[in-house]
VOPAGU-2260 file (C-alpha; in pm, 1 decimal, decimal comma):
REM VOPAGU-2260
SITE   aa  ch    i         X         Y         Z
SITE  MET   A    0   -5131,5    7614,6  -10202,1
SITE  ALA   A    1   -5059,8    7306,9  -10036,4
SITE  HIS   A    2   -5009,2    7247,6   -9638,8
SITE  GLU   A    3   -4654,9    7283,8   -9568,0
SITE  PHE   A    4   -4518,1    7175,0   -9197,1
SITE  ILE   A    5   -4147,5    7129,8   -9144,6
SITE  ILE   A    6   -3986,3    6970,2   -8839,5
SITE  ARG   A    7   -3665,1    6923,3   -8721,7
SITE  LEU   A    8   -3587,7    6550,5   -8624,7
SITE  ASN   A    9   -3238,0    6436,4   -8512,0
SITE  ASP   A   10   -3084,0    6765,6   -8659,3
SITE  LYS   A   11   -3268,2    6704,1   -8990,8
SITE  LEU   A   12   -3532,5    6930,7   -9152,9
SITE  ILE   A   13   -3818,7    6720,4   -9274,1
SITE  LYS   A   14   -4108,5    6843,1   -9480,5
SITE  TYR   A   15   -4453,9    6708,2   -9479,1
SITE  THR   A   16   -4762,0    6804,2   -9672,6
SITE  ASP   A   17   -5007,2    6563,6   -9486,4
SITE  PHE   A   18   -5048,1    6659,9   -9125,9
SITE  ASP   A   19   -5135,1    6282,5   -9019,6
SITE  ASP   A   20   -4785,0    6195,9   -9144,8
SITE  ILE   A   21   -4599,7    6425,2   -8884,3
SITE  PRO   A   22   -4448,4    6186,5   -8607,6
SITE  GLU   A   23   -4575,0    6146,3   -8263,8
SITE  SER   A   24   -4247,4    6313,5   -8127,7
SITE  PHE   A   25   -3994,7    6516,2   -8271,8
SITE  ASP   A   26   -3743,1    6800,9   -8177,8
SITE  ASN   A   27   -3880,2    7124,8   -8304,3
SITE  LEU   A   28   -4160,5    7218,4   -8507,3
SITE  ILE   A   29   -4012,4    7487,8   -8788,3
SITE  LYS   A   30   -4309,7    7558,7   -8993,8
SITE  PHE   A   31   -4672,2    7537,6   -8962,9
SITE  ASN   A   32   -4846,7    7643,1   -9292,8
SITE  PRO   A   33   -5181,4    7482,8   -9329,5
SITE  GLU   A   34   -5380,1    7564,2   -9631,8
SITE  ILE   A   35   -5682,4    7782,7   -9540,8
SITE  ILE   A   36   -5988,0    7762,6   -9753,8
SITE  PRO   A   37   -6031,0    8111,8   -9890,2
SITE  PRO   A   38   -6339,8    8310,7   -9871,2
SITE  PRO   A   39   -6615,6    8293,9   -9923,7
SITE  HIS   A   40   -6674,7    8057,9   -9662,0
SITE  THR   A   41   -6938,1    7793,0   -9574,2
SITE  GLU   A   42   -6997,1    7683,1   -9252,7
SITE  GLU   A   43   -6817,7    7350,0   -9322,9
SITE  ASP   A   44   -6509,2    7562,1   -9462,3
SITE  HIS   A   45   -6513,0    7785,4   -9124,1
SITE  ARG   A   46   -6526,6    7444,9   -8911,2
SITE  ILE   A   47   -6241,4    7295,3   -9112,6
SITE  ASN   A   48   -6019,4    7633,9   -9103,3
SITE  ALA   A   49   -6105,9    7647,7   -8745,5
SITE  GLN   A   50   -5930,5    7292,3   -8670,5
SITE  TRP   A   51   -5590,0    7415,4   -8742,2
SITE  HIS   A   52   -5561,9    7642,8   -8426,8
SITE  ASP   A   53   -5600,5    7298,9   -8221,0
SITE  LYS   A   54   -5366,2    7077,1   -8433,9
SITE  PHE   A   55   -5119,8    7367,1   -8411,8
SITE  GLU   A   56   -5140,7    7331,8   -8006,9
SITE  LYS   A   57   -5119,9    6965,0   -8034,0
SITE  LEU   A   58   -4813,1    6968,6   -8233,2
SITE  MET   A   59   -4664,5    7219,8   -8007,5
SITE  LYS   A   60   -4702,9    6952,0   -7714,3
SITE  ARG   A   61   -4542,8    6685,0   -7933,3
SITE  GLU   A   62   -4195,7    6886,4   -7939,4
SITE  THR   A   63   -3927,5    6718,7   -7720,4
SITE  ARG   A   64   -3651,0    7002,2   -7747,4
């Protein structure tokens, strides 16, 4: 499984697989589906998985509509 993020920008749906490629502003976040590391988890895996909640909140603040 790979990351999948879909945004709407100027009435077009655009898909990204790299979070860092998503523009600083866009109309709407349509899909937020990061790849979560499956168990068993190391402490590092937990840290990586936990970051997605903060990234989701940051994306929601970048929506313009």
